[in-house]
N, C-alpha and C positions, 0 to 999 in steps of 0.2 A: 296678818293679812289672810283674808279668806279666799279660798279658791273654790269657785263654784264647780260642782261636778259636771255641769253641762259644758263649761268652757274647756275642761280637760278632755271631754269626749270630742268636742270640736277640734281641739288641737291634735288629738290622736287621729281623727278622721282626715284632717288636712295633711298630716305626715304620711298616712297610708296612701292618700290620693296622689301626693307628689312623688312618692316612691314608685307607684304604678306608672305614672307618667314618665319618670326618668328611666324605668326599665324598658318601657315601650320604645322610647326614643333611642336608647342604647341598642336594642335589638334591631330597630330599623337602620340605625347607623352601621351596625355590624353587617347587616345584609347588604347594604349599599357598598360598603368597603369590599366585601367578598365578591360581589358582582363586578365591581370595578377591577379588582385584582384578576379575576377570571377573564374579563374582557381584555385587559392588557396582556395577559399571558397568551390568549388566543391570537391577539394581534402580533405579538412577538413571534409566535410559532408560524403564523402565516407569512410574515416577512422572511423568516428563515427558509421556509419551503420555497418561496419565490427565488431567493438567492441561490439555493441549491439547484433549482430547475434551470436557472440561467447558467450556472457553472456546468451543469450536465449538457446543456445545448452547446456551450462553447467547446467542451471536450469532444462531443460528437462531431462538431464541425472540424475540429483539428484532425480527428481520426479520418473523416471523409477526405480531407485534403491529402493526408499522408497516404491513404489508400489509392487515391487517384494518381499520386506521384509514383507510387510503387506498383501500380497495376501492371505495367509492362514488365517489370522485373519479377513479379510474382511467379510467372510461368517457369522461369529458369532458376529462381532462388528457392531452396527447400525450407527456408526459415519461416515460421509464423510471424505475424506482425509484431507481437510483443518482443520476440527475440531480435527482429530487425531493429526495433527502436532501442533495445538495450545495446546492440552492437554499435549503432550510430552514436549513442551516448558515450560509450567507452572510447570510440574513436575521437570524439570531441574532447573528452576528458584528458586522454593521453596525447592529444595533438598528433594523431596518426593521419597522414594525408591519404586520400583515397587512391592516388596513383600507386602507392606502395602495396595496396591490397589487390589491385587489378591483376588477374591471372595472366601470365605471359604464355602465349601459345608457342609450342615448339613446332619446328617444321614437320611435315607429314612423315618423313623418313624416321625422324627421332621418335615420334609418337608410336610408330609401328614397332620400333625396337622395344620401347617401354611396354607396350601391350604384350609382346612376346615374352619378355622376362618376368612380368608381373601380371599374369592374366586374371587373377582374382582380386577384386577390390570390394570393400564394403563401404558404402557411402552413408554417412550420418545424415538422415533426412529431417530429423526433428530432435529436440532435446531428449536426453535419456535413451536414445536409440542405440548408440554405440559408445561403450565405455572401455577404458583400459585401466589396469591397476598395475602398479609397479612398486617395488621396494627400492629404497636408496639409502645410502649411508650419509649421515650428517655428523660433522665433527663439532662437539660442544667444547667451546674454549680451546679449540684446536688440539685437544688432548684425548677426549673420550669419544669413541664412535657410538652413535645412536642410529638404529635402523628405523626408518619411517616408511609407512605404507601410504601411497598417494593414489587417489582415483581421479581420472580425467574424463570429462564429457567431451566427446569429439565434435559434437555439433557446435557448441559454444566455445570449445577449446579452453575451457576453464578448469582449474583444479577445484574439484568439488568437495573433496574430503582428504584429510591427512590424519594419520594416527601413528603415534610412536609405538613401536613394538617392544614388548617387555623382555622377551627372551633374546639372547644373543644369537643371531643367525650367522652361520659360517660365511666367511668372505669369499 
């Protein structure tokens, strides 16, 4: 069987032309896919931004409501808003009724006696304003005493740090 050189050339040209066409189609398809992926990513990010903006507006509305409710108390309460919310959360978590926390006022004569016996008081007006540090003995397994150093923040009345002491401190 004879193969004409012209037919081989035509076949080679047809293969080259079809390869070029396939390459162009692939490139166009890849560009379309990339554009579609970028568009879907942009749409996803825009939806996420809208969701976050809605959540932010909701939080700001909650804060505005809490500030309006606490506005009257703010003048007499030294706590910032975040600390007040934490105290309210702790009260709810431990089921502490508010009536147990309301300060009971002593008669005028009793308050005068207290003022005379204890004329100097330091009031904790904000977190980390007044601290006290104390050491105490803790019995491990009711046999060995271990000394522990504890720090208390007087504004929140929380134990903020504890540290076991290595050396034995005299009792």
